[in-house]
C-alpha positions in Angstrom: -49.4 8.4 -65.2 -50.8 7.3 -61.8 -54.4 6.0 -61.7 -55.5 8.3 -59.0 -56.6 11.9 -58.5 -54.4 14.0 -56.3 -55.4 17.2 -54.5 -53.2 20.3 -54.0 -52.4 21.3 -50.4 -50.8 24.7 -50.0 -51.0 27.8 -47.9 -54.0 29.9 -48.8 -52.2 33.2 -49.4 -54.2 35.5 -51.7 -52.0 36.6 -54.6 -52.5 37.4 -58.3 -51.3 34.5 -60.5 -48.9 35.4 -63.3 -48.4 33.2 -66.4 -45.0 34.4 -67.4 -43.5 33.2 -64.2 -45.7 30.6 -62.6 -44.3 31.6 -59.3 -46.7 31.1 -56.3 -50.3 30.5 -56.7 -50.7 30.3 -53.0 -47.6 32.3 -53.0 -48.0 31.2 -56.6 -46.9 27.6 -56.2 -45.3 25.5 -59.1 -42.6 23.4 -57.9 -42.0 21.1 -55.3 -39.9 19.4 -53.0 -38.3 16.0 -52.3 -35.5 14.0 -51.3 -32.7 11.4 -50.7 -31.4 8.9 -48.3 -27.7 9.8 -47.8 -26.4 6.8 -46.2 -24.8 6.7 -42.9 -25.6 5.5 -39.4 -26.3 1.9 -39.1 -27.9 1.3 -42.5 -25.5 2.4 -45.0 -21.7 3.0 -45.1 -19.9 6.1 -46.4 -18.2 3.9 -49.1 -21.5 2.7 -50.5 -22.6 6.3 -50.6 -19.5 7.4 -52.5 -19.7 4.4 -54.9 -23.1 5.3 -55.9 -22.5 8.9 -56.8 -22.2 8.2 -60.6 -25.0 6.0 -61.8 -24.0 4.5 -65.2 -25.6 5.9 -68.3 -27.7 3.6 -70.8 -25.6 3.3 -73.9 -28.6 3.6 -76.2 -30.1 6.8 -74.6 -28.8 10.4 -74.6 -29.9 12.8 -72.1 -31.5 12.6 -68.7 -35.2 11.7 -68.6 -37.1 14.3 -66.8 -38.9 17.5 -68.0 -38.6 20.0 -65.1 -41.6 21.9 -65.9 -43.7 18.7 -65.8 -42.2 17.7 -62.7 -42.9 21.0 -61.1 -46.6 20.8 -62.2 -47.1 17.4 -60.7 -45.2 17.9 -57.3 -47.6 20.8 -56.6 -50.1 18.1 -55.7 -48.1 16.8 -52.8 -46.2 19.8 -51.5 -47.2 22.2 -48.7 -45.7 25.4 -47.8 -46.7 27.6 -45.0 -46.1 31.3 -44.8 -44.6 32.9 -41.7 -47.4 33.4 -39.1 -50.8 32.2 -40.2 -50.5 32.4 -43.9 -53.5 34.9 -44.0 -53.3 38.7 -44.0 -55.2 41.3 -42.0 -56.7 44.2 -43.8 -55.2 47.0 -41.9 -52.9 49.7 -43.0 -50.5 49.8 -40.1 -47.2 48.3 -40.4 -46.1 47.5 -36.9 -46.9 48.1 -33.3 -49.3 50.5 -31.5 -48.6 54.3 -32.0 -47.2 53.9 -35.4 -48.8 56.5 -37.7 -51.0 55.4 -40.6 -49.7 55.1 -44.0 -50.6 58.0 -46.4 -49.7 56.6 -49.6 -50.8 53.7 -52.0 -47.7 52.6 -53.8 -48.6 48.9 -54.8 -51.1 47.9 -57.3 -52.4 44.6 -58.8 -52.6 43.9 -62.6 -56.4 43.8 -62.2 -56.7 47.1 -60.4 -53.8 49.5 -61.6 -55.9 52.6 -61.1 -56.0 52.1 -57.2 -52.4 53.2 -56.7 -50.5 56.2 -57.6 -46.9 56.0 -56.2 -45.4 58.9 -58.0 -48.3 61.2 -58.6 -48.3 60.2 -62.3 -50.3 57.0 -62.0 -47.3 54.6 -61.8 -46.8 52.0 -59.0 -45.1 49.0 -57.8 -46.4 45.7 -59.1 -47.9 43.5 -56.4 -47.1 40.2 -58.2 -43.6 41.4 -59.1 -43.0 42.2 -55.5 -44.1 38.7 -54.5 -41.8 37.1 -57.1 -39.0 39.0 -55.3 -40.2 37.5 -52.0 -41.7 40.7 -50.6 -45.4 39.6 -49.7 -47.7 40.9 -47.1 -46.3 40.9 -43.5 -43.4 38.8 -44.5 -40.7 39.1 -41.7 -37.1 39.3 -43.1 -33.7 40.2 -41.7 -31.4 42.7 -43.2 -28.1 44.4 -41.9 -28.8 42.8 -38.5 -32.2 44.2 -38.3 -35.6 42.5 -38.3 -38.2 43.9 -40.7 -41.8 43.3 -41.8 -43.2 44.2 -45.1 -46.5 46.0 -45.0 -49.4 43.8 -44.0 -51.7 44.7 -47.0 -53.4 42.3 -49.2 -53.8 44.5 -52.4 -55.8 41.8 -54.0 -58.7 42.0 -51.5 -58.0 45.7 -50.4 -56.6 47.6 -53.5 -57.2 51.2 -52.0 -55.3 50.6 -48.6 -52.3 52.7 -48.1 -49.0 50.9 -47.9 -46.2 53.4 -47.3 -45.4 56.7 -45.8 -44.7 59.5 -48.1 -42.5 61.5 -45.5 -44.2 64.5 -44.1 -42.8 64.7 -40.6 -44.4 61.6 -39.3 -43.2 60.4 -35.7 -41.9 56.8 -35.9 -41.7 55.1 -32.5 -38.3 53.3 -31.8 -37.4 50.4 -29.4 -35.5 51.7 -26.4 -33.7 48.2 -26.2 -33.0 47.8 -29.9 -29.9 48.3 -32.1 -28.0 51.5 -32.2 -29.2 52.2 -35.6 -32.5 52.5 -37.6 -33.0 50.9 -40.9 -35.3 52.1 -43.6 -36.5 50.4 -46.7 -38.1 52.7 -49.3 -37.3 54.7 -52.5 -37.9 58.2 -54.0 -40.1 59.5 -56.8 -39.2 62.1 -59.4 -35.6 61.6 -58.8 -33.5 60.9 -55.7 -34.7 62.7 -52.4 -32.9 63.5 -49.1 -33.8 65.2 -45.9 -33.1 65.2 -42.1 -34.4 62.8 -39.6 -34.9 64.1 -36.0 -34.1 61.4 -33.4 -35.6 62.1 -30.0 -34.1 60.4 -26.8 -35.5 59.5 -23.4 -33.4 62.2 -21.7 -35.0 64.9 -23.9 -32.1 65.5 -26.2 -32.2 65.4 -30.0 -30.1 64.3 -32.9 -30.4 65.3 -36.5 -29.3 62.8 -39.1 -29.3 62.7 -42.9 -31.6 60.3 -44.8 -31.8 59.8 -48.5 -33.2 57.5 -51.0 -32.6 56.8 -54.9 -35.1 57.2 -57.5 -37.4 54.1 -57.6 -36.5 53.3 -61.2 -32.9 54.6 -60.9 -33.9 57.2 -63.6 -35.1 54.4 -65.9 -32.0 52.5 -65.4 -29.7 55.4 -66.2 -28.6 56.0 -62.6 -26.6 54.3 -59.7 -27.9 54.3 -56.1 -27.5 57.5 -54.2 -26.6 58.4 -50.6 -24.8 55.1 -50.1 -28.3 53.1 -50.5 -28.1 49.4 -51.0 -30.6 47.7 -53.4 -32.4 45.1 -51.3 -34.9 44.3 -53.9 -35.7 44.7 -57.6 -38.6 44.0 -59.9 -38.9 43.4 -63.5 -41.9 45.6 -64.1 -44.1 48.3 -62.8 -47.9 49.1 -63.2 -49.3 52.0 -65.0 -52.9 53.2 -65.3 -53.3 51.1 -68.4 -51.5 48.0 -67.4 -48.0 46.6 -66.9 -44.7 48.3 -68.0 -41.4 46.5 -68.4 -39.5 49.1 -66.4 -37.4 47.8 -63.5 -38.3 49.2 -60.0 -36.1 49.0 -56.9 -36.4 49.1 -53.2 -33.4 50.4 -51.2 -32.0 50.2 -47.7 -30.7 53.2 -45.8 -29.8 53.6 -42.3 -28.9 56.2 -39.6 -26.6 55.6 -36.5 -28.0 56.4 -33.1 -26.1 57.6 -30.0 -25.2 54.3 -28.3 -25.3 55.9 -25.0 -28.8 57.0 -25.1 -32.3 55.5 -25.3 -34.1 56.4 -28.5 -37.9 57.3 -28.3 -39.0 58.5 -31.7 -37.7 59.3 -35.2 -39.4 62.3 -36.9 -39.4 61.8 -40.8 -38.3 64.8 -43.1 -40.8 67.0 -44.8 -39.9 67.5 -48.3 -41.3 70.4 -50.5 -39.7 69.7 -53.8 -41.0 67.4 -56.7 -38.8 64.6 -55.5 -40.5 62.8 -52.8 -39.2 60.1 -50.3 -41.3 57.0 -49.4 -40.8 54.4 -46.7 -42.4 51.0 -46.6 -40.8 49.7 -43.5 -38.3 50.6 -40.8 -36.8 49.0 -37.7 -34.2 49.2 -35.0 -35.0 45.7 -33.7 -32.3 43.3 -33.7 -32.7 40.2 -35.9 -31.6 36.8 -34.7 -28.1 36.1 -35.8 -27.3 33.7 -38.6 -24.1 32.3 -40.0 -24.9 32.2 -43.7 -21.7 32.8 -45.8 -22.9 32.4 -49.3 -25.5 34.2 -51.5 -27.2 31.7 -53.6 -30.4 33.5 -54.7 -31.0 36.7 -56.5 -33.9 38.6 -58.0 -34.4 38.3 -61.6 -34.1 42.0 -62.0 -31.1 42.3 -59.9 -28.8 39.4 -60.4 -25.5 41.1 -59.4 -25.3 40.2 -55.9 -26.0 36.3 -56.4 -23.0 34.2 -56.5 -23.8 30.6 -55.5 -20.9 28.9 -57.4 -18.3 31.4 -57.1 -18.6 32.3 -60.8 -21.5 34.8 -60.6 -24.3 32.1 -61.2 -27.3 31.8 -58.7 -30.7 30.5 -58.3 -33.5 32.7 -59.2 -35.7 33.7 -56.2 -38.7 34.0 -59.0 -38.3 30.4 -60.0 -38.5 28.8 -56.6 -41.9 27.8 -55.2 -42.0 29.4 -51.9 -40.8 32.5 -50.2 -38.4 33.6 -47.5 -39.2 32.4 -44.0 -41.5 29.8 -45.3 -41.9 26.3 -43.8 -41.7 23.6 -46.4 -43.4 20.5 -45.4 -41.7 17.3 -46.9 -42.5 13.7 -47.3 -46.5 13.4 -47.0 -48.0 10.1 -46.1 -51.3 8.8 -46.8 -52.7 10.2 -43.7 -51.7 13.7 -44.8 -49.0 14.0 -42.3 -45.4 15.3 -43.3 -42.3 13.7 -42.3 -40.2 16.9 -41.9 -40.7 20.6 -41.6 -37.8 22.6 -43.3 -37.6 26.4 -42.3 -36.4 28.5 -45.3 -33.9 31.4 -44.6 -35.6 34.6 -43.8 -33.3 36.9 -45.8 -34.1 38.7 -49.0 -32.6 37.5 -52.4 -29.2 39.0 -52.8 -28.2 38.5 -49.2 -26.3 35.5 -47.8 -28.7 32.7 -47.5 -26.9 29.4 -47.1 -24.1 27.7 -45.4 -21.2 27.0 -47.7 -19.7 24.1 -45.7 -16.2 24.9 -44.2 -16.4 23.0 -41.0 -18.9 25.2 -39.2 -21.2 23.8 -36.6 -25.0 24.6 -37.0 -27.4 24.3 -34.1 -30.4 22.0 -34.7 -33.7 22.1 -32.9 -34.9 18.4 -32.8 -38.4 17.0 -32.8 -39.2 14.6 -30.0 -38.2 11.0 -31.0 -36.3 12.1 -34.1 -34.8 9.2 -36.0 -33.5 11.1 -39.1 -31.6 14.3 -39.8 -32.4 15.9 -43.2 -30.6 18.4 -45.3 -31.7 20.7 -48.1 -28.9 21.9 -50.5 -26.8 21.3 -53.4 -23.0 21.3 -54.6 -21.2 23.4 -56.9 -18.1 22.3 -58.9 -19.5 18.9 -59.4 -21.1 16.3 -57.1 -19.3 16.6 -53.7 -19.0 14.8 -50.3 -17.2 15.3 -47.1 -17.2 14.0 -43.7 -19.6 15.6 -41.2 -20.4 15.0 -37.6 -23.7 14.9 -35.7 -23.4 16.2 -32.1 -25.7 14.8 -29.5 -26.9 16.4 -26.3 -25.2 13.8 -24.2 -21.7 14.8 -25.6 -21.6 11.9 -28.0 -20.9 12.3 -31.7 -21.6 10.4 -35.0 -19.6 10.7 -38.1 -21.2 10.4 -41.4 -20.7 11.3 -45.1 -22.7 14.3 -46.5 -23.0 14.4 -50.2 -24.8 16.5 -52.7 -25.3 16.4 -56.4 -24.0 19.2 -58.6 -26.8 22.0 -58.8 -27.2 21.8 -62.4 -26.5 18.1 -62.6 -23.4 19.0 -64.6 -25.3 20.9 -67.1 -28.1 18.4 -66.9 -26.0 15.6 -68.2 -25.4 13.5 -65.0 -27.9 11.5 -62.9 -28.2 12.6 -59.2 -25.4 11.5 -56.8 -25.5 10.1 -53.3 -29.1 8.8 -53.3 -30.1 12.4 -53.4 -33.8 13.1 -54.0 -35.6 16.0 -55.5 -36.5 18.9 -53.5 -37.0 21.7 -56.0 -36.2 22.3 -59.7 -36.0 25.4 -61.7 -36.0 25.8 -65.5 -33.4 28.5 -65.5 -30.7 30.2 -63.3 -29.4 33.8 -62.9 -26.2 35.2 -64.1 -24.6 38.5 -63.6 -26.2 39.6 -66.9 -29.6 38.1 -66.7 -31.1 34.7 -67.1 -29.7 31.4 -68.5 -31.8 28.4 -69.6 -30.0 25.8 -67.5 -31.9 23.6 -65.2 -31.0 24.1 -61.5 -32.0 21.9 -58.5 -32.2 21.7 -54.8 -31.8 18.3 -53.4 -32.6 16.4 -50.1 -30.3 14.2 -48.2 -30.7 12.6 -44.8 -28.9 10.4 -42.2 -30.2 7.9 -39.7 -29.8 9.1 -36.0 -28.6 7.0 -33.1 -31.6 5.6 -31.3 -32.6 7.2 -27.9 -30.2 10.2 -28.5 -31.1 13.9 -29.3 -29.2 15.8 -31.9 -28.2 19.3 -30.6 -26.0 20.4 -33.6 -24.3 19.2 -36.8 -20.8 20.1 -38.0 -20.6 20.5 -41.8 -17.7 19.1 -43.8 -14.5 21.0 -43.6 -13.3 19.8 -46.9 -14.8 17.9 -49.9 -13.7 15.6 -52.6 -13.9 18.3 -55.3 -16.5 21.2 -55.1 -18.5 23.1 -52.5 -21.4 21.7 -50.3 -24.1 24.2 -49.6 -26.8 23.7 -47.0 -30.1 25.8 -47.0 -32.0 24.2 -44.2 -31.8 21.4 -41.7 -34.6 19.4 -40.0 -35.3 16.3 -38.1 -38.0 13.8 -38.5 -39.5 10.6 -36.8 -39.7 7.1 -38.0 -42.5 5.6 -39.9 -42.5 7.8 -43.0 -41.5 6.5 -46.5 -37.9 6.9 -47.3 -37.3 5.6 -50.9 -38.6 6.7 -54.3 -39.3 3.5 -56.0 -41.7 4.4 -58.9 -41.3 7.1 -61.4 -43.2 8.3 -64.6 -42.0 7.2 -68.0 -41.7 10.9 -68.9 -39.9 11.9 -65.8 -37.8 9.0 -64.3 -34.8 11.1 -63.3 -35.3 10.9 -59.7 -36.6 7.5 -59.2 -34.0 5.7 -57.3 -35.4 2.1 -56.1 -32.1 0.4 -56.2 -29.4 3.0 -55.4 -28.6 3.3 -59.1 -31.5 5.4 -60.0 -33.6 2.7 -61.6 -37.2 2.4 -60.6 -40.6 0.9 -61.4 -42.6 2.4 -64.3 -45.9 4.1 -63.1 -47.4 3.3 -66.6 -46.1 -0.3 -66.4 -47.6 -0.8 -63.0 -50.9 0.7 -64.1 -51.0 -1.6 -67.1 -50.6 -4.4 -64.5 -53.7 -3.2 -62.7 -51.8 -1.7 -59.9 -53.5 1.3 -58.4 -52.1 4.3 -56.5 -53.4 6.5 -53.7 -52.7 9.8 -52.3 -53.6 11.7 -49.0 -57.4 12.2 -49.3 -57.7 10.0 -52.4 -57.3 6.4 -51.3 -57.8 3.8 -54.1 -57.3 0.3 -52.8 -55.0 -2.1 -54.7 -56.6 -5.5 -53.8 -54.3 -8.5 -53.6 -55.3 -11.9 -52.0 -58.3 -10.4 -50.4 -56.4 -7.7 -48.8 -56.7 -3.8 -49.5 -53.3 -2.2 -49.9 -52.8 1.5 -50.5 -49.7 2.4 -52.4 -48.6 6.0 -52.4 -48.3 8.0 -55.6 -44.8 9.6 -55.8 -44.6 11.3 -59.0 -41.3 10.0 -59.3 -39.8 12.5 -56.9 -41.5 11.7 -53.5 -40.8 8.8 -51.3 -43.3 6.0 -51.8 -41.9 2.9 -49.9 -40.0 2.0 -46.8 -36.5 0.7 -47.1 -36.5 -2.0 -44.3 -34.2 -1.2 -41.6 -35.9 -2.1 -38.3 -38.1 1.0 -38.2 -41.7 0.9 -36.7 -44.6 1.7 -39.1 -48.3 2.1 -38.4 -50.9 -0.3 -39.6 -54.6 0.3 -40.0 -56.2 -2.3 -37.8 -58.8 -4.7 -39.1 -61.0 -6.4 -36.6 -60.5 -10.1 -36.4 -57.8 -10.2 -38.9 -55.8 -13.3 -39.1 -53.0 -12.5 -41.8 -50.7 -9.5 -42.2 -49.8 -8.9 -45.9 -46.9 -6.9 -47.5 -46.4 -5.6 -51.0 -42.7 -5.2 -51.9 -39.5 -6.5 -53.4 -35.9 -6.4 -52.8 -32.8 -5.0 -54.8 -29.3 -6.2 -55.1 -30.7 -9.9 -54.5 -33.2 -11.4 -52.2 -33.5 -10.2 -48.7 -35.0 -11.8 -45.6 -35.1 -10.8 -41.9 -36.9 -10.8 -38.7 -39.5 -8.2 -37.6 -41.9 -7.7 -34.7 -45.5 -7.1 -34.4 -46.8 -5.0 -31.3 -50.4 -5.6 -30.2 -52.6 -3.0 -28.5 -52.4 -5.1 -25.4 -48.8 -4.7 -25.3 -47.8 -8.2 -26.4 -45.5 -9.0 -29.2 -45.1 -11.4 -32.0 -41.9 -12.1 -33.9 -42.3 -12.8 -37.6 -40.0 -13.6 -40.6 -40.3 -11.9 -43.9 -38.5 -12.4 -47.1 -38.8 -10.8 -50.6 -37.3 -11.6 -53.8 -35.3 -9.4 -56.0 -37.4 -7.2 -58.2 -35.8 -8.5 -61.3 -35.5 -12.2 -60.2 -36.3 -14.9 -62.8 -38.5 -16.7 -60.2 -39.9 -15.7 -56.8 -38.3 -16.8 -53.4 -39.6 -16.9 -50.0 -43.1 -18.2 -50.8 -43.6 -14.8 -52.6 -46.5 -14.4 -55.0 -46.0 -12.3 -58.2 -48.5 -9.4 -57.7 -47.6 -7.6 -60.7 -45.1 -8.3 -63.5 -43.7 -5.5 -65.8 -41.7 -5.7 -69.1 -39.5 -2.7 -68.5 -38.2 -0.5 -65.8 -37.2 3.1 -65.7 -33.7 4.7 -65.4 -32.3 8.3 -65.1 -31.8 8.1 -68.8 -34.9 6.4 -70.0 -36.4 2.9 -70.1 -34.7 -0.4 -69.9 -36.1 -3.7 -71.3 -35.6 -5.5 -68.0 -38.5 -7.6 -66.7 -39.3 -6.7 -63.1 -41.9 -7.7 -60.5 -43.9 -6.7 -57.5 -44.5 -9.4 -55.0 -46.8 -10.3 -52.3 -46.0 -11.9 -48.9 -47.9 -12.7 -45.8 -47.5 -13.7 -42.1 -50.2 -15.2 -39.8 -51.1 -13.0 -36.9 -53.0 -13.7 -33.7 -56.8 -13.5 -34.6 -58.3 -12.2 -31.1 -55.7 -9.2 -31.1 -55.4 -5.7 -32.7 -52.1 -4.6 -34.3 -50.8 -1.3 -32.8 -47.6 -1.2 -34.9 -45.3 -3.3 -37.0 -41.5 -3.2 -36.8 -40.0 -3.9 -40.2 -37.1 -6.4 -40.4 -33.5 -5.8 -40.1 -32.3 -7.7 -43.2 -29.6 -9.7 -44.6 -28.8 -10.2 -48.3 -30.2 -7.5 -50.4 -32.3 -4.4 -49.5 -35.9 -4.9 -48.7 -38.5 -2.4 -49.8 -42.2 -2.3 -48.4 -44.7 -0.4 -50.5 -47.7 -1.2 -48.4 -49.1 -3.2 -45.6 -52.5 -4.8 -45.2 -54.6 -7.2 -43.1 -57.2 -9.9 -43.9 -59.9 -11.7 -42.2 -60.1 -15.5 -42.6 -57.6 -18.3 -43.3 -57.7 -18.5 -47.2 -54.7 -16.8 -48.6 -55.1 -17.1 -52.4 -57.9 -16.1 -54.9 -57.9 -19.0 -57.3 -61.4 -18.6 -58.7 -62.8 -15.8 -60.4 -66.2 -14.7 -62.2 -65.9 -14.7 -66.0 -66.9 -11.0 -65.9 -64.3 -10.1 -63.2 -61.2 -12.0 -63.9 -58.7 -9.3 -62.7 -59.6 -10.0 -59.2 -57.9 -13.4 -59.1 -54.3 -14.6 -59.4 -54.1 -18.3 -58.9 -50.7 -19.1 -60.4 -48.9 -15.8 -59.8 -49.4 -14.8 -63.6 -53.2 -13.6 -63.2 -54.8 -16.9 -64.4 -57.5 -18.6 -62.5 -60.2 -21.2 -62.4 -63.6 -20.1 -64.0 -66.5 -19.7 -61.5 -68.9 -20.5 -64.2 -67.2 -23.6 -65.5 -67.0 -24.9 -61.9 -70.7 -24.6 -61.4 -71.3 -27.3 -64.0 -69.7 -29.8 -61.4 -71.9 -28.3 -58.6 -69.0 -26.4 -57.2 -70.4 -23.1 -56.0 -69.4 -20.6 -53.1 -71.0 -21.7 -49.8 -72.1 -24.8 -51.3 -71.4 -28.6 -50.8 -69.6 -30.6 -53.4 -69.8 -34.5 -52.8 -67.1 -36.6 -54.2 -66.3 -40.2 -53.2 -68.5 -40.0 -50.2 -66.8 -36.7 -48.9 -68.9 -33.5 -48.6 -66.6 -30.8 -49.6 -67.5 -27.4 -48.8 -66.2 -24.4 -50.9 -66.2 -20.8 -49.6 -64.6 -17.5 -49.2 -63.1 -15.6 -46.1 -66.0 -13.1 -46.3 -68.6 -15.9 -46.7 -69.7 -14.5 -50.1 -72.1 -16.4 -52.3 -69.6 -15.8 -55.1 -65.9 -16.6 -55.4 -65.1 -13.4 -57.2 -62.7 -11.1 -55.4 -62.2 -13.0 -52.2 -59.7 -15.6 -51.1 -61.0 -19.1 -51.7 -58.1 -21.6 -51.3 -55.1 -22.3 -49.2 -51.7 -21.7 -50.8 -49.7 -24.1 -48.7 -47.0 -22.2 -46.7 -47.0 -24.4 -43.5 -50.1 -23.1 -41.9 -52.3 -25.0 -39.6 -55.9 -25.6 -40.6 -58.1 -25.9 -37.5 -61.0 -28.4 -37.6 -64.1 -29.1 -35.6 -63.2 -32.2 -33.8 -65.5 -35.1 -34.7 -64.6 -38.5 -33.2 -64.7 -41.7 -35.3 -63.6 -40.4 -38.6 -61.6 -42.9 -40.7 -60.6 -40.8 -43.6 -59.6 -37.2 -44.9 -60.2 -35.9 -48.3 -58.7 -33.0 -50.1 -59.8 -31.0 -53.2 -56.4 -29.4 -54.5 -54.2 -28.6 -57.4 -50.9 -27.1 -58.1 -49.3 -24.4 -60.1 -45.9 -24.2 -61.9 -45.8 -28.1 -62.2 -46.7 -30.7 -59.9 -45.4 -30.5 -56.3 -45.7 -32.1 -53.0 -44.6 -31.9 -49.2 -45.2 -33.2 -46.0 -48.3 -32.4 -44.0 -49.1 -33.2 -40.5 -52.3 -34.3 -39.0 -52.4 -33.3 -35.5 -54.8 -35.2 -33.0 -56.4 -33.7 -30.0 -54.2 -35.8 -27.8 -51.1 -34.1 -29.1 -50.0 -37.2 -31.3 -49.2 -36.4 -35.1 -49.3 -38.3 -38.3 -47.3 -37.2 -41.3 -48.8 -37.6 -44.9 -47.3 -36.8 -48.2 -49.6 -34.2 -49.8 -49.1 -33.3 -53.4 -50.8 -32.5 -56.7 -50.3 -32.6 -60.4 -50.2 -29.2 -62.2 -53.6 -27.7 -62.8 -53.2 -27.7 -66.5 -51.4 -31.0 -66.9 -52.9 -34.3 -65.4 -50.2 -36.5 -66.7 -48.5 -36.9 -63.4 -51.7 -37.4 -61.3 -50.7 -40.8 -60.4 -47.3 -39.7 -59.4 -48.8 -37.5 -56.7 -51.5 -39.9 -55.7 -54.4 -37.7 -56.8 -57.3 -38.3 -59.3 -59.1 -35.8 -61.4 -62.3 -34.3 -59.6 -63.3 -31.9 -62.2 -62.2 -31.3 -65.8 -62.8 -27.6 -67.3 -62.5 -26.6 -70.8 -61.1 -23.1 -70.3 -59.5 -20.8 -67.6 -59.8 -17.1 -66.9 -57.0 -14.7 -67.7 -56.6 -11.1 -66.6 -58.2 -10.0 -70.0 -60.8 -12.7 -70.3 -61.1 -16.3 -71.2 -58.5 -18.8 -72.6 -59.4 -22.3 -74.2 -57.1 -24.5 -72.1 -57.9 -27.8 -70.2 -57.5 -27.5 -66.5 -58.3 -29.6 -63.6 -59.1 -29.9 -59.9 -57.8 -33.1 -58.1 -58.8 -35.2 -55.3 -56.8 -37.3 -52.8 -57.6 -38.9 -49.5 -55.7 -40.5 -46.4 -56.6 -42.9 -43.8 -57.0 -41.7 -40.1 -56.6 -43.3 -36.8 -60.2 -43.8 -36.1 -59.6 -44.0 -32.3 -58.3 -40.5 -32.2 -60.0 -37.2 -33.2 -58.3 -34.6 -35.6 -57.6 -31.1 -34.2 -55.8 -29.5 -37.1 -54.0 -30.2 -40.3 -50.4 -28.5 -40.9 -50.0 -28.0 -44.5 -46.7 -28.3 -46.3 -44.4 -25.5 -46.8 -45.0 -25.5 -50.6 -46.7 -22.4 -52.0 -47.3 -24.0 -55.5 -49.8 -26.5 -53.7 -53.2 -25.1 -53.2 -55.9 -26.8 -51.3 -59.5 -25.8 -51.9 -61.5 -28.0 -49.4 -60.8 -30.6 -46.7 -63.5 -33.0 -45.6 -63.9 -36.1 -43.3 -65.7 -39.3 -43.5 
């Protein structure tokens, strides 16, 4: 996998882990989230989105390549979820506001301390971890039947003896005078169903007696149906006994009483029961919940699957398999600084209640972050991958049409790759049916669309119809520019969601590791050094974005004092790509630049790219493909005495350009062509990882910071950092049309060069610029560094002959050469600079005058 160490970052919620269902470990977390780029706005067309919804399957491979359990484990290390409120729980025993009577019963226990609770008087109790698996965790707010509830704010792990419910004994429960005209209760009964009368007191001094009843908490061990019109709001697969866990289902029920709409309620007095059957209440409310327009029930408890009907056939997601709880905020798309690109708010309704929007043309309000550039969706489709036309509504009254598409929630029984550039948000190894669980992988996906610049989204209208199935949306969020937006690298064991090229192909993390490419994560930065620059490539685990798809967006750059060069690691797909970008400095000035990248599978690089890493295969949704691919390095000069504030990536033509990392370098040398024999991997003279040997050059008196005299010229060799060794630091100029400044010295008659070439001999026009503004063109060239047969053709002679060269893995016996050439100058003038040819195969190690 990736060569780095990643740290888990998740909400600190004390729960007890459960090995059978690795649900939440800080709610017990085990899954993850991630994403897509749906394709609309200026960057992508709906037709492209639709065309890409069925990636081709490799003929030699059967089945999708991705173990969901493994993906779940890996994505924990990047996902962060935040519980409603602070994510930590107070140690009190009072459920709500002031004047609420204290609880008087301990009905919940942990597996490690089952003796602390005694819900039914016989030593049995609700399981704390089972309640959490069904989304009932301390102080969690949730809506039901139009009322807003809170589960008791008790952390039973740290405070096992705290009471958590009312065994009804005439307690006075205060009511909101401005709330709903009903009171809802959540609870159950022990030793059979129980009922009694609630006395409601109104502000005018009148009273009202209303019946209230609850069903037995186990429904008689599963032999009974709910009583008194109760609704099952939550169910658990097990309960605790004095000696441990017991596989007996437990239930919590909802019951309500209707108030006099013409009066102001003050108090509800609970019943006092004298028989063996007792009534218990965990939460109550007459506070009105914020309205929602959910119209589909997509989640269900594992112990009570009946209400779930995500697909219209009775199948649903398992609330116990998802990695966060109701009302949670799920932070998506983390960058290396530890920031997140979007914050998705999960529905605050219990499993078994409507929890998602089944698209039918409804308009959903959106609260936008300042400066939002993307609109993100979390959801899935049923009935096959589906798409439809949606509309973004802006605050200025304007609209933007786009195509919203989602993959089938099971990927068609785990036989079809994701569609519409969807990215992974969450995966589950099973789903619920009306009769239990089914071992079918189920997913939630991420999709997004670019927003129009300078506008604020106020709402989105979901598709009124689709091409085939149903589109379901769970959450909508906005995000700002600068965050990664493409998944370009995947694991060999889990390549399903890698989607570098829009066809669900991606770089192999293992192959990149073998090519000595290193990855970083937030809080664990591991530099990947190319041409004297430190680059930080983000670990993606094959599901998280790890690169920018260049579309004119601004990105941040870590400034390097005195830097002279801006470098990029990247490549293009669907052909080479080039475009113009803009560098903004901290003083407000700007600099336009041109950047090009070769296709990742090109036979030879373009745009003066250097091959940073070459891999023999790539990953696809169905496995590996033996197609050679490359990662490239490109650079542009920057103004030395200024500091970069931001870089706007190019708007490109040709293929699609992807940028994995950006770095800066001090000094003018732009290639590491000489390496120490004990650190050969640090150099890459020819694009294939080969280089001159520092030890072999020493036999000719060529050393870093030293002077090498040849034909009367005193040639100085060095590095950008001024090191006394060549190893790891740029030490020559790859000719890309740059100007080499000189210290003017009058009366010089000749200029000499120590140089060589890679990939065969090459030459180009160099320009000598004099201080009076006049110029002199010369043809500067060299024979190949490993073949001196064409030396005369390029007007060079051999300056040094070496018996071996360095490779990425050691030494290779192969004769190689450094060459020398010289040109006459106008002795009446003074040289200001020399502009090298635009021929990146040509390398100049030193320039001298005499």
